[in-house]
Biopython code that builds the backbone (N, CA, C, O; Angstrom):
import numpy as np
from Bio.PDB.StructureBuilder import StructureBuilder

atoms = [
    (1, "MET", "N", (-33.160, 7.205, 36.809)),
    (1, "MET", "CA", (-32.420, 6.912, 35.280)),
    (1, "MET", "C", (-32.542, 6.612, 34.408)),
    (1, "MET", "O", (-31.686, 6.901, 33.572)),
    (2, "TYR", "N", (-33.499, 5.966, 34.100)),
    (2, "TYR", "CA", (-34.462, 5.768, 33.406)),
    (2, "TYR", "C", (-35.999, 6.589, 33.316)),
    (2, "TYR", "O", (-36.843, 6.661, 34.210)),
    (3, "ASP", "N", (-36.037, 6.984, 32.381)),
    (3, "ASP", "CA", (-37.788, 8.249, 32.544)),
    (3, "ASP", "C", (-38.442, 6.990, 31.942)),
    (3, "ASP", "O", (-37.807, 6.680, 30.934)),
    (4, "GLN", "N", (-39.876, 5.806, 32.262)),
    (4, "GLN", "CA", (-40.225, 4.987, 32.452)),
    (4, "GLN", "C", (-41.302, 5.369, 30.699)),
    (4, "GLN", "O", (-41.807, 4.442, 30.066)),
    (5, "ASP", "N", (-41.376, 6.271, 30.429)),
    (5, "ASP", "CA", (-42.287, 6.662, 28.736)),
    (5, "ASP", "C", (-40.933, 6.644, 27.868)),
    (5, "ASP", "O", (-40.839, 6.160, 26.740)),
    (6, "ASN", "N", (-40.013, 7.190, 28.519)),
    (6, "ASN", "CA", (-38.829, 6.763, 27.211)),
    (6, "ASN", "C", (-37.755, 6.048, 26.743)),
    (6, "ASN", "O", (-36.910, 6.083, 25.848)),
    (7, "PHE", "N", (-38.183, 5.227, 27.906)),
    (7, "PHE", "CA", (-37.131, 3.949, 27.988)),
    (7, "PHE", "C", (-37.970, 2.928, 27.014)),
    (7, "PHE", "O", (-37.517, 2.121, 26.202)),
    (8, "SER", "N", (-39.412, 3.231, 27.365)),
    (8, "SER", "CA", (-40.408, 2.196, 26.609)),
    (8, "SER", "C", (-40.454, 2.685, 25.615)),
    (8, "SER", "O", (-41.104, 1.914, 24.908)),
    (9, "PHE", "N", (-40.138, 3.618, 24.992)),
    (9, "PHE", "CA", (-40.307, 4.395, 23.298)),
    (9, "PHE", "C", (-39.309, 3.535, 22.865)),
    (9, "PHE", "O", (-39.650, 2.366, 23.046)),
    (10, "TRP", "N", (-38.708, 3.597, 22.591)),
    (10, "TRP", "CA", (-37.151, 2.690, 22.787)),
    (10, "TRP", "C", (-37.127, 1.978, 22.870)),
    (10, "TRP", "O", (-36.903, 1.346, 21.838)),
    (11, "LEU", "N", (-37.306, 1.255, 24.048)),
    (11, "LEU", "CA", (-37.426, -0.620, 23.315)),
    (11, "LEU", "C", (-38.194, -1.362, 22.602)),
    (11, "LEU", "O", (-37.905, -2.480, 22.175)),
    (12, "TRP", "N", (-39.493, -0.609, 22.397)),
    (12, "TRP", "CA", (-40.201, -0.907, 21.176)),
    (12, "TRP", "C", (-39.266, -0.382, 20.158)),
    (12, "TRP", "O", (-38.919, -1.422, 19.598)),
    (13, "ILE", "N", (-38.711, 0.481, 19.635)),
    (13, "ILE", "CA", (-38.128, 1.112, 18.404)),
    (13, "ILE", "C", (-37.193, -0.017, 18.216)),
    (13, "ILE", "O", (-37.031, -0.442, 17.073)),
    (14, "ALA", "N", (-36.560, -0.551, 19.206)),
    (14, "ALA", "CA", (-35.163, -1.445, 18.689)),
    (14, "ALA", "C", (-36.062, -2.787, 18.564)),
    (14, "ALA", "O", (-35.521, -3.458, 17.685)),
    (15, "VAL", "N", (-37.204, -3.473, 19.061)),
    (15, "VAL", "CA", (-37.986, -4.814, 19.278)),
    (15, "VAL", "C", (-38.569, -5.026, 18.388)),
    (15, "VAL", "O", (-39.054, -6.147, 18.240)),
    (16, "ILE", "N", (-38.825, -3.586, 17.035)),
    (16, "ILE", "CA", (-39.355, -3.636, 15.549)),
    (16, "ILE", "C", (-39.252, -3.577, 14.489)),
    (16, "ILE", "O", (-40.017, -3.666, 13.528)),
    (17, "LEU", "N", (-36.906, -3.200, 14.827)),
    (17, "LEU", "CA", (-35.965, -2.972, 14.440)),
    (17, "LEU", "C", (-35.411, -4.156, 14.242)),
    (17, "LEU", "O", (-34.460, -4.322, 13.477)),
    (18, "GLY", "N", (-36.036, -5.199, 15.007)),
    (18, "GLY", "CA", (-34.917, -6.574, 15.301)),
    (18, "GLY", "C", (-35.804, -7.559, 14.368)),
    (18, "GLY", "O", (-35.385, -8.513, 13.714)),
    (19, "VAL", "N", (-36.895, -7.171, 14.453)),
    (19, "VAL", "CA", (-37.782, -8.053, 14.088)),
    (19, "VAL", "C", (-37.892, -7.789, 12.605)),
    (19, "VAL", "O", (-38.610, -8.549, 11.956)),
    (20, "VAL", "N", (-37.284, -6.833, 12.013)),
    (20, "VAL", "CA", (-37.289, -6.499, 10.835)),
    (20, "VAL", "C", (-36.406, -6.989, 9.980)),
    (20, "VAL", "O", (-36.510, -7.746, 9.015)),
    (21, "VAL", "N", (-34.943, -6.083, 10.810)),
    (21, "VAL", "CA", (-33.700, -6.985, 10.696)),
    (21, "VAL", "C", (-34.681, -8.827, 10.616)),
    (21, "VAL", "O", (-34.720, -9.394, 9.524)),
    (22, "PHE", "N", (-35.074, -9.220, 11.347)),
    (22, "PHE", "CA", (-35.196, -10.886, 11.609)),
    (22, "PHE", "C", (-35.583, -11.845, 10.237)),
    (22, "PHE", "O", (-35.119, -12.765, 9.564)),
    (23, "VAL", "N", (-37.259, -10.579, 10.361)),
    (23, "VAL", "CA", (-37.427, -11.243, 9.303)),
    (23, "VAL", "C", (-37.012, -10.834, 7.397)),
    (23, "VAL", "O", (-37.340, -11.541, 6.443)),
    (24, "ALA", "N", (-36.041, -9.192, 7.317)),
    (24, "ALA", "CA", (-35.458, -9.230, 6.210)),
    (24, "ALA", "C", (-34.277, -9.609, 5.366)),
    (24, "ALA", "O", (-33.910, -9.380, 4.214)),
    (25, "ASP", "N", (-33.661, -10.533, 6.791)),
    (25, "ASP", "CA", (-32.429, -11.522, 6.715)),
    (25, "ASP", "C", (-33.158, -13.048, 6.041)),
    (25, "ASP", "O", (-32.239, -13.516, 5.367)),
    (26, "TYR", "N", (-33.972, -13.690, 5.966)),
    (26, "TYR", "CA", (-34.833, -14.890, 5.138)),
    (26, "TYR", "C", (-35.370, -14.479, 4.100)),
    (26, "TYR", "O", (-35.723, -15.419, 3.389)),
    (27, "PHE", "N", (-35.709, -12.995, 3.476)),
    (27, "PHE", "CA", (-36.090, -12.910, 2.284)),
    (27, "PHE", "C", (-34.877, -12.429, 1.301)),
    (27, "PHE", "O", (-35.065, -12.300, 0.091)),
    (28, "LEU", "N", (-33.568, -12.165, 1.945)),
    (28, "LEU", "CA", (-32.693, -10.827, 1.251)),
    (28, "LEU", "C", (-32.438, -12.009, 0.006)),
    (28, "LEU", "O", (-32.943, -11.829, -1.102)),
    (29, "PRO", "N", (-31.620, -13.207, 0.299)),
    (29, "PRO", "CA", (-31.486, -14.347, -0.533)),
    (29, "PRO", "C", (-32.244, -14.275, -1.496)),
    (29, "PRO", "O", (-31.559, -14.290, -2.518)),
    (30, "SER", "N", (-33.753, -14.176, -1.814)),
    (30, "SER", "CA", (-34.382, -14.996, -2.520)),
    (30, "SER", "C", (-35.236, -13.117, -3.582)),
    (30, "SER", "O", (-35.782, -12.952, -4.673)),
    (31, "ILE", "N", (-34.804, -12.034, -2.233)),
    (31, "ILE", "CA", (-35.898, -11.183, -2.890)),
    (31, "ILE", "C", (-33.851, -10.427, -4.151)),
    (31, "ILE", "O", (-33.894, -10.082, -5.331)),
    (32, "LEU", "N", (-32.567, -10.447, -3.291)),
    (32, "LEU", "CA", (-32.000, -10.804, -4.902)),
    (32, "LEU", "C", (-31.497, -11.426, -5.869)),
    (32, "LEU", "O", (-30.979, -11.162, -6.953)),
    (33, "THR", "N", (-31.825, -12.553, -5.092)),
    (33, "THR", "CA", (-32.247, -13.586, -6.359)),
    (33, "THR", "C", (-32.793, -13.025, -7.621)),
    (33, "THR", "O", (-32.240, -13.252, -8.697)),
    (34, "LYS", "N", (-33.774, -12.358, -7.526)),
    (34, "LYS", "CA", (-34.815, -11.764, -8.005)),
    (34, "LYS", "C", (-33.833, -10.962, -9.043)),
    (34, "LYS", "O", (-33.465, -11.260, -10.179)),
    (35, "LEU", "N", (-33.570, -9.900, -8.265)),
    (35, "LEU", "CA", (-33.404, -8.838, -8.750)),
    (35, "LEU", "C", (-31.890, -9.441, -9.736)),
    (35, "LEU", "O", (-32.005, -9.082, -10.908)),
    (36, "GLY", "N", (-30.730, -10.151, -9.506)),
    (36, "GLY", "CA", (-29.889, -10.640, -10.338)),
    (36, "GLY", "C", (-30.460, -11.133, -11.539)),
    (36, "GLY", "O", (-29.667, -11.643, -12.330)),
    (37, "GLY", "N", (-32.236, -11.076, -12.004)),
    (37, "GLY", "CA", (-32.449, -11.498, -12.695)),
    (37, "GLY", "C", (-32.536, -13.155, -13.100)),
    (37, "GLY", "O", (-32.374, -13.608, -14.233)),
    (38, "GLY", "N", (-32.881, -14.045, -11.689)),
    (38, "GLY", "CA", (-33.657, -15.076, -11.239)),
    (38, "GLY", "C", (-34.822, -15.174, -11.288)),
    (38, "GLY", "O", (-35.725, -14.362, -11.083)),
    (39, "SER", "N", (-34.807, -16.467, -11.641)),
    (39, "SER", "CA", (-36.748, -16.654, -11.603)),
    (39, "SER", "C", (-37.184, -16.607, -10.736)),
    (39, "SER", "O", (-36.520, -16.403, -9.720)),
    (40, "LYS", "N", (-38.819, -16.810, -10.699)),
    (40, "LYS", "CA", (-39.078, -17.557, -8.999)),
    (40, "LYS", "C", (-38.929, -18.095, -8.766)),
    (40, "LYS", "O", (-38.917, -18.111, -7.535)),
    (41, "ARG", "N", (-38.626, -19.217, -9.368)),
    (41, "ARG", "CA", (-38.520, -20.704, -9.323)),
    (41, "ARG", "C", (-36.771, -20.818, -8.341)),
    (41, "ARG", "O", (-36.450, -21.575, -7.424)),
    (42, "ALA", "N", (-35.791, -19.467, -9.206)),
    (42, "ALA", "CA", (-34.445, -19.416, -8.035)),
    (42, "ALA", "C", (-34.478, -18.342, -6.677)),
    (42, "ALA", "O", (-33.605, -17.937, -5.910)),
    (43, "ALA", "N", (-36.026, -18.095, -6.808)),
    (43, "ALA", "CA", (-36.068, -17.529, -5.820)),
    (43, "ALA", "C", (-36.495, -18.185, -4.661)),
    (43, "ALA", "O", (-36.263, -18.040, -3.461)),
    (44, "TYR", "N", (-37.495, -19.295, -5.639)),
    (44, "TYR", "CA", (-38.557, -20.159, -4.536)),
    (44, "TYR", "C", (-36.879, -21.409, -4.179)),
    (44, "TYR", "O", (-36.389, -20.997, -3.127)),
    (45, "GLY", "N", (-36.059, -22.591, -4.703)),
    (45, "GLY", "CA", (-34.848, -22.638, -4.440)),
    (45, "GLY", "C", (-34.351, -22.297, -3.504)),
    (45, "GLY", "O", (-34.336, -23.080, -2.555)),
    (46, "ALA", "N", (-33.836, -21.204, -3.396)),
    (46, "ALA", "CA", (-32.933, -19.677, -2.354)),
    (46, "ALA", "C", (-33.515, -20.082, -1.655)),
    (46, "ALA", "O", (-33.078, -21.130, -1.178)),
    (47, "THR", "N", (-34.975, -19.524, -1.070)),
    (47, "THR", "CA", (-35.195, -20.144, 0.438)),
    (47, "THR", "C", (-35.828, -21.124, 0.568)),
    (47, "THR", "O", (-36.247, -21.347, 1.704)),
    (48, "ILE", "N", (-36.209, -22.257, -0.702)),
    (48, "ILE", "CA", (-36.382, -23.189, 0.450)),
    (48, "ILE", "C", (-34.503, -24.218, 0.491)),
    (48, "ILE", "O", (-34.195, -25.258, 1.073)),
    (49, "GLY", "N", (-33.953, -23.594, -0.109)),
    (49, "GLY", "CA", (-32.082, -24.698, 0.256)),
    (49, "GLY", "C", (-32.224, -23.951, 1.484)),
    (49, "GLY", "O", (-32.305, -24.805, 2.367)),
    (50, "LEU", "N", (-32.303, -22.683, 2.052)),
    (50, "LEU", "CA", (-31.278, -22.180, 2.976)),
    (50, "LEU", "C", (-32.624, -22.616, 4.202)),
    (50, "LEU", "O", (-32.193, -23.008, 5.287)),
    (51, "LEU", "N", (-33.978, -22.564, 4.068)),
    (51, "LEU", "CA", (-34.365, -23.371, 5.232)),
    (51, "LEU", "C", (-34.057, -24.989, 5.527)),
    (51, "LEU", "O", (-33.993, -25.518, 6.637)),
    (52, "LEU", "N", (-33.905, -25.544, 4.388)),
    (52, "LEU", "CA", (-33.604, -26.717, 4.917)),
    (52, "LEU", "C", (-31.726, -27.069, 5.114)),
    (52, "LEU", "O", (-31.298, -28.180, 5.430)),
    (53, "GLY", "N", (-30.850, -25.862, 4.844)),
    (53, "GLY", "CA", (-29.952, -25.938, 5.020)),
    (53, "GLY", "C", (-29.755, -25.754, 6.826)),
    (53, "GLY", "O", (-29.160, -26.406, 7.684)),
    (54, "LEU", "N", (-30.473, -24.691, 6.830)),
    (54, "LEU", "CA", (-30.521, -24.329, 7.991)),
    (54, "LEU", "C", (-31.143, -25.319, 9.010)),
    (54, "LEU", "O", (-31.115, -25.122, 10.225)),
    (55, "ILE", "N", (-31.780, -26.540, 8.338)),
    (55, "ILE", "CA", (-32.313, -27.858, 9.553)),
    (55, "ILE", "C", (-31.739, -28.554, 10.046)),
    (55, "ILE", "O", (-31.977, -29.094, 11.126)),
    (56, "THR", "N", (-30.540, -28.738, 9.107)),
    (56, "THR", "CA", (-29.433, -30.229, 8.766)),
    (56, "THR", "C", (-28.749, -29.515, 9.151)),
    (56, "THR", "O", (-27.992, -30.290, 9.735)),
    (57, "GLY", "N", (-28.294, -28.426, 9.345)),
    (57, "GLY", "CA", (-27.049, -28.048, 9.998)),
    (57, "GLY", "C", (-26.311, -26.853, 9.413)),
    (57, "GLY", "O", (-26.986, -26.444, 8.468)),
    (58, "PRO", "N", (-25.276, -26.159, 9.560)),
    (58, "PRO", "CA", (-24.460, -24.858, 8.979)),
    (58, "PRO", "C", (-24.440, -25.072, 7.695)),
    (58, "PRO", "O", (-23.469, -24.579, 7.121)),
    (59, "TYR", "N", (-25.251, -25.690, 6.995)),
    (59, "TYR", "CA", (-25.264, -25.791, 5.575)),
    (59, "TYR", "C", (-26.483, -24.478, 4.750)),
    (59, "TYR", "O", (-27.076, -24.568, 3.675)),
    (60, "MET", "N", (-26.490, -23.746, 5.417)),
    (60, "MET", "CA", (-27.231, -22.708, 4.702)),
    (60, "MET", "C", (-26.814, -21.743, 3.695)),
    (60, "MET", "O", (-27.666, -21.241, 2.962)),
    (61, "ILE", "N", (-25.521, -21.419, 3.583)),
    (61, "ILE", "CA", (-24.722, -21.103, 2.462)),
    (61, "ILE", "C", (-24.937, -22.348, 1.015)),
    (61, "ILE", "O", (-25.776, -22.182, 0.130)),
    (62, "ILE", "N", (-24.308, -23.126, 1.058)),
    (62, "ILE", "CA", (-24.591, -24.040, 0.229)),
    (62, "ILE", "C", (-25.991, -24.816, 0.121)),
    (62, "ILE", "O", (-26.295, -25.716, -0.662)),
    (63, "GLY", "N", (-26.713, -24.248, 1.069)),
    (63, "GLY", "CA", (-27.969, -24.884, 0.777)),
    (63, "GLY", "C", (-29.393, -23.830, -0.330)),
    (63, "GLY", "O", (-30.365, -23.984, -1.069)),
    (64, "ALA", "N", (-28.284, -22.515, 0.491)),
    (64, "ALA", "CA", (-28.894, -21.193, -1.032)),
    (64, "ALA", "C", (-28.303, -21.314, -2.261)),
    (64, "ALA", "O", (-28.988, -21.634, -3.232)),
    (65, "LEU", "N", (-27.104, -21.098, -2.359)),
    (65, "LEU", "CA", (-27.015, -21.465, -3.838)),
    (65, "LEU", "C", (-27.304, -22.701, -4.137)),
    (65, "LEU", "O", (-27.999, -22.664, -5.152)),
    (66, "LEU", "N", (-27.145, -23.751, -3.801)),
    (66, "LEU", "CA", (-27.680, -25.231, -4.441)),
    (66, "LEU", "C", (-29.637, -24.827, -5.373)),
    (66, "LEU", "O", (-29.983, -24.810, -6.554)),
    (67, "GLY", "N", (-30.526, -24.537, -3.835)),
    (67, "GLY", "CA", (-31.455, -23.898, -3.934)),
    (67, "GLY", "C", (-31.860, -23.581, -5.614)),
    (67, "GLY", "O", (-32.477, -24.133, -6.525)),
    (68, "ALA", "N", (-31.047, -22.261, -5.356)),
    (68, "ALA", "CA", (-31.282, -21.248, -6.322)),
    (68, "ALA", "C", (-30.797, -21.602, -7.647)),
    (68, "ALA", "O", (-31.507, -21.510, -8.648)),
    (69, "PHE", "N", (-29.496, -22.040, -7.659)),
    (69, "PHE", "CA", (-29.331, -22.968, -9.206)),
    (69, "PHE", "C", (-29.835, -24.433, -9.555)),
    (69, "PHE", "O", (-29.223, -25.022, -10.446)),
    (70, "ILE", "N", (-30.713, -24.961, -9.039)),
    (70, "ILE", "CA", (-31.709, -26.093, -9.072)),
    (70, "ILE", "C", (-32.811, -25.347, -9.804)),
    (70, "ILE", "O", (-33.080, -25.425, -11.003)),
    (71, "GLY", "N", (-33.480, -24.514, -8.749)),
    (71, "GLY", "CA", (-34.363, -24.112, -8.923)),
    (71, "GLY", "C", (-34.315, -22.155, -10.606)),
    (71, "GLY", "O", (-35.240, -21.526, -11.120)),
    (72, "ASP", "N", (-33.406, -22.085, -10.693)),
    (72, "ASP", "CA", (-32.891, -21.716, -12.204)),
    (72, "ASP", "C", (-32.851, -22.641, -13.495)),
    (72, "ASP", "O", (-33.321, -22.636, -14.633)),
    (73, "PHE", "N", (-32.090, -23.386, -12.754)),
    (73, "PHE", "CA", (-32.032, -24.244, -13.964)),
    (73, "PHE", "C", (-33.351, -25.286, -13.887)),
    (73, "PHE", "O", (-32.691, -26.312, -14.048)),
    (74, "THR", "N", (-33.813, -25.449, -13.844)),
    (74, "THR", "CA", (-35.272, -26.333, -14.452)),
    (74, "THR", "C", (-35.504, -25.440, -14.943)),
    (74, "THR", "O", (-34.750, -25.515, -15.913)),
    (75, "LYS", "N", (-36.177, -24.278, -15.070)),
    (75, "LYS", "CA", (-36.669, -23.320, -15.187)),
    (75, "LYS", "C", (-36.147, -23.063, -17.155)),
    (75, "LYS", "O", (-36.779, -23.330, -18.177)),
    (76, "ASN", "N", (-34.517, -22.341, -16.920)),
    (76, "ASN", "CA", (-33.978, -21.770, -17.659)),
    (76, "ASN", "C", (-32.588, -23.115, -18.748)),
    (76, "ASN", "O", (-32.337, -22.742, -19.894)),
    (77, "ARG", "N", (-32.055, -24.138, -18.381)),
    (77, "ARG", "CA", (-31.632, -24.489, -18.292)),
    (77, "ARG", "C", (-30.436, -23.856, -19.306)),
    (77, "ARG", "O", (-30.208, -24.357, -20.407)),
    (78, "ASP", "N", (-29.712, -22.695, -18.786)),
    (78, "ASP", "CA", (-29.069, -22.075, -18.853)),
    (78, "ASP", "C", (-27.745, -22.090, -17.429)),
    (78, "ASP", "O", (-27.538, -21.399, -16.432)),
    (79, "VAL", "N", (-27.367, -22.795, -17.807)),
    (79, "VAL", "CA", (-25.922, -22.403, -16.956)),
    (79, "VAL", "C", (-25.587, -21.703, -15.973)),
    (79, "VAL", "O", (-25.369, -21.737, -14.762)),
    (80, "ALA", "N", (-25.613, -20.992, -16.947)),
    (80, "ALA", "CA", (-24.841, -19.440, -16.616)),
    (80, "ALA", "C", (-25.031, -18.380, -15.963)),
    (80, "ALA", "O", (-24.299, -17.632, -15.314)),
    (81, "LYS", "N", (-26.407, -18.414, -16.285)),
    (81, "LYS", "CA", (-27.776, -18.004, -15.201)),
    (81, "LYS", "C", (-28.119, -17.857, -14.273)),
    (81, "LYS", "O", (-28.416, -17.016, -13.425)),
    (82, "SER", "N", (-28.032, -19.306, -14.601)),
    (82, "SER", "CA", (-28.753, -20.271, -12.921)),
    (82, "SER", "C", (-27.535, -19.615, -12.106)),
    (82, "SER", "O", (-27.727, -19.031, -11.040)),
    (83, "LEU", "N", (-25.957, -19.791, -12.834)),
    (83, "LEU", "CA", (-24.807, -19.852, -11.263)),
    (83, "LEU", "C", (-25.125, -17.933, -11.215)),
    (83, "LEU", "O", (-25.704, -17.582, -10.187)),
    (84, "LYS", "N", (-24.853, -17.011, -12.025)),
    (84, "LYS", "CA", (-25.683, -16.182, -10.820)),
    (84, "LYS", "C", (-26.254, -15.802, -10.368)),
    (84, "LYS", "O", (-25.969, -14.939, -9.538)),
    (85, "SER", "N", (-27.210, -16.123, -10.571)),
    (85, "SER", "CA", (-28.560, -15.867, -9.819)),
    (85, "SER", "C", (-28.273, -17.144, -8.389)),
    (85, "SER", "O", (-28.767, -16.927, -7.282)),
    (86, "SER", "N", (-27.817, -17.827, -8.538)),
    (86, "SER", "CA", (-27.480, -19.084, -6.857)),
    (86, "SER", "C", (-26.546, -17.660, -6.230)),
    (86, "SER", "O", (-26.270, -17.620, -5.031)),
    (87, "LEU", "N", (-26.251, -16.889, -6.880)),
    (87, "LEU", "CA", (-24.655, -16.025, -6.319)),
    (87, "LEU", "C", (-25.134, -15.183, -5.564)),
    (87, "LEU", "O", (-24.770, -14.897, -4.423)),
    (88, "MET", "N", (-26.466, -14.503, -6.538)),
    (88, "MET", "CA", (-26.645, -12.975, -5.949)),
    (88, "MET", "C", (-27.382, -14.062, -4.307)),
    (88, "MET", "O", (-27.112, -13.794, -3.136)),
    (89, "ALA", "N", (-28.158, -15.050, -4.709)),
    (89, "ALA", "CA", (-28.686, -14.963, -3.456)),
    (89, "ALA", "C", (-28.164, -15.311, -1.930)),
    (89, "ALA", "O", (-28.613, -15.250, -0.786)),
    (90, "VAL", "N", (-26.617, -15.823, -2.777)),
    (90, "VAL", "CA", (-25.360, -16.569, -1.360)),
    (90, "VAL", "C", (-25.337, -14.984, -1.126)),
    (90, "VAL", "O", (-25.787, -14.716, -0.011)),
    (91, "LEU", "N", (-24.739, -13.276, -2.231)),
    (91, "LEU", "CA", (-24.711, -12.052, -1.907)),
    (91, "LEU", "C", (-25.842, -11.478, -1.066)),
    (91, "LEU", "O", (-25.614, -10.319, -0.721)),
    (92, "GLY", "N", (-26.588, -11.800, -0.795)),
    (92, "GLY", "CA", (-28.217, -11.956, -0.248)),
    (92, "GLY", "C", (-27.685, -12.539, 1.099)),
    (92, "GLY", "O", (-27.162, -11.652, 1.773)),
    (93, "LEU", "N", (-27.669, -13.456, 1.539)),
    (93, "LEU", "CA", (-27.569, -14.296, 2.390)),
    (93, "LEU", "C", (-26.077, -13.255, 3.560)),
    (93, "LEU", "O", (-25.908, -12.852, 4.711)),
    (94, "PHE", "N", (-25.518, -13.284, 2.499)),
    (94, "PHE", "CA", (-24.442, -12.262, 3.153)),
    (94, "PHE", "C", (-24.772, -11.177, 3.891)),
    (94, "PHE", "O", (-24.603, -10.821, 5.057)),
    (95, "THR", "N", (-25.410, -10.633, 2.678)),
    (95, "THR", "CA", (-26.345, -9.326, 3.085)),
    (95, "THR", "C", (-26.574, -9.184, 4.701)),
    (95, "THR", "O", (-26.303, -8.273, 5.483)),
    (96, "GLY", "N", (-27.260, -10.618, 4.894)),
    (96, "GLY", "CA", (-28.485, -10.115, 5.737)),
    (96, "GLY", "C", (-27.619, -10.298, 7.394)),
    (96, "GLY", "O", (-27.912, -9.679, 8.417)),
    (97, "MET", "N", (-26.249, -11.577, 7.196)),
    (97, "MET", "CA", (-25.432, -11.487, 8.233)),
    (97, "MET", "C", (-24.960, -10.408, 8.492)),
    (97, "MET", "O", (-24.968, -10.288, 9.717)),
    (98, "ILE", "N", (-24.422, -9.279, 7.871)),
    (98, "ILE", "CA", (-24.283, -8.173, 7.901)),
    (98, "ILE", "C", (-25.033, -7.306, 8.987)),
    (98, "ILE", "O", (-24.960, -6.985, 10.173)),
    (99, "ILE", "N", (-25.869, -7.108, 7.753)),
    (99, "ILE", "CA", (-27.470, -5.939, 8.609)),
    (99, "ILE", "C", (-27.260, -6.233, 9.857)),
    (99, "ILE", "O", (-26.951, -5.352, 10.659)),
    (100, "LYS", "N", (-27.488, -8.394, 10.451)),
    (100, "LYS", "CA", (-27.619, -8.600, 12.204)),
    (100, "LYS", "C", (-26.021, -8.177, 12.424)),
    (100, "LYS", "O", (-25.800, -7.174, 13.101)),
    (101, "LEU", "N", (-25.197, -8.728, 12.011)),
    (101, "LEU", "CA", (-23.647, -8.651, 13.101)),
    (101, "LEU", "C", (-24.444, -6.632, 13.069)),
    (101, "LEU", "O", (-25.322, -6.523, 13.925)),
    (102, "ILE", "N", (-24.261, -5.635, 12.459)),
    (102, "ILE", "CA", (-24.877, -4.073, 12.591)),
    (102, "ILE", "C", (-25.360, -4.061, 13.685)),
    (102, "ILE", "O", (-24.688, -3.763, 14.673)),
    (103, "TYR", "N", (-27.045, -4.488, 13.767)),
    (103, "TYR", "CA", (-28.033, -4.488, 14.207)),
    (103, "TYR", "C", (-26.981, -5.119, 16.094)),
    (103, "TYR", "O", (-26.543, -4.560, 17.099)),
    (104, "THR", "N", (-27.045, -6.107, 15.707)),
    (104, "THR", "CA", (-25.797, -6.668, 17.515)),
    (104, "THR", "C", (-24.701, -5.893, 17.517)),
    (104, "THR", "O", (-24.053, -6.640, 18.251)),
    (105, "ILE", "N", (-24.224, -5.325, 17.377)),
    (105, "ILE", "CA", (-23.194, -4.682, 17.881)),
    (105, "ILE", "C", (-23.641, -3.324, 18.409)),
    (105, "ILE", "O", (-23.081, -2.757, 19.347)),
    (106, "ALA", "N", (-25.409, -2.511, 17.283)),
    (106, "ALA", "CA", (-25.868, -1.011, 17.999)),
    (106, "ALA", "C", (-26.288, -1.105, 19.195)),
    (106, "ALA", "O", (-26.041, -0.357, 20.141)),
    (107, "ILE", "N", (-27.013, -2.152, 19.157)),
    (107, "ILE", "CA", (-27.963, -1.950, 20.388)),
    (107, "ILE", "C", (-27.415, -1.990, 21.763)),
    (107, "ILE", "O", (-27.815, -1.275, 22.681)),
    (108, "PRO", "N", (-26.359, -2.980, 21.854)),
    (108, "PRO", "CA", (-25.408, -2.344, 23.199)),
    (108, "PRO", "C", (-25.258, -1.509, 23.427)),
    (108, "PRO", "O", (-25.432, -1.145, 24.589)),
    (109, "ILE", "N", (-24.747, -0.488, 22.249)),
    (109, "ILE", "CA", (-23.152, 0.605, 22.348)),
    (109, "ILE", "C", (-24.651, 1.707, 22.690)),
    (109, "ILE", "O", (-24.785, 2.706, 23.397)),
    (110, "PHE", "N", (-25.268, 1.204, 22.111)),
    (110, "PHE", "CA", (-26.833, 2.386, 22.197)),
    (110, "PHE", "C", (-27.085, 2.333, 23.778)),
    (110, "PHE", "O", (-27.018, 3.288, 24.552)),
    (111, "CYS", "N", (-27.367, 1.102, 24.060)),
    (111, "CYS", "CA", (-27.710, 1.316, 25.303)),
    (111, "CYS", "C", (-27.026, 1.802, 26.594)),
    (111, "CYS", "O", (-27.445, 2.597, 27.435)),
    (112, "ILE", "N", (-25.698, 1.024, 26.528)),
    (112, "ILE", "CA", (-24.879, 1.198, 27.121)),
    (112, "ILE", "C", (-24.539, 3.501, 26.989)),
    (112, "ILE", "O", (-24.259, 4.198, 27.965)),
    (113, "VAL", "N", (-24.693, 3.966, 25.690)),
    (113, "VAL", "CA", (-24.335, 5.740, 25.697)),
    (113, "VAL", "C", (-25.803, 6.019, 26.160)),
    (113, "VAL", "O", (-26.031, 7.223, 26.041)),
    (114, "ASP", "N", (-26.566, 5.528, 26.506)),
    (114, "ASP", "CA", (-28.079, 5.689, 27.182)),
    (114, "ASP", "C", (-28.094, 6.183, 28.400)),
    (114, "ASP", "O", (-28.614, 7.233, 28.777)),
    (115, "TRP", "N", (-27.093, 4.836, 29.438)),
    (115, "TRP", "CA", (-27.554, 4.529, 30.156)),
    (115, "TRP", "C", (-26.403, 5.817, 31.154)),
    (115, "TRP", "O", (-26.323, 6.225, 32.312)),
    (116, "LEU", "N", (-25.624, 6.068, 29.712)),
    (116, "LEU", "CA", (-24.605, 7.149, 30.789)),
    (116, "LEU", "C", (-24.816, 8.799, 31.035)),
    (116, "LEU", "O", (-24.441, 9.557, 31.929)),
    (117, "LEU", "N", (-25.757, 9.021, 29.562)),
    (117, "LEU", "CA", (-26.204, 10.288, 29.621)),
    (117, "LEU", "C", (-26.892, 10.369, 30.063)),
    (117, "LEU", "O", (-27.411, 11.477, 30.201)),
]
sb = StructureBuilder()
sb.init_structure("model")
sb.init_model(0)
sb.init_chain("A")
sb.init_seg("    ")
for serial, (resi, resn, name, xyz) in enumerate(atoms, 1):
    if name == "N":
        sb.init_residue(resn, " ", resi, " ")
    sb.init_atom(name, np.array(xyz, "f"), 0.0, 1.0, " ", f" {name:<3s}", serial, name[0])
structure = sb.get_structure()
């Protein structure tokens, strides 16, 4: 049914890809905040807000949004720029969710196709 060498190779590929997706999901909000023109404080605030939101319940989106906003606002005192940074943090959060969803759907499909062939 399975070739042991081939199976272990694809299993390791799936595991490595899963770890990359998992790690990228936590860093995407801060990366997109930085790409959107936010300061380092906004990127750190987005990460801290995301983690605090994760601990306190289903408030990840609000935590990343407020963390990036507060972090950037303490740096430059510009509401518009801080709001843009915080929205980029939320965009990064949603992008990570979409990537995880695609990975979660793709792995079982890959296994079923591999099993059928």
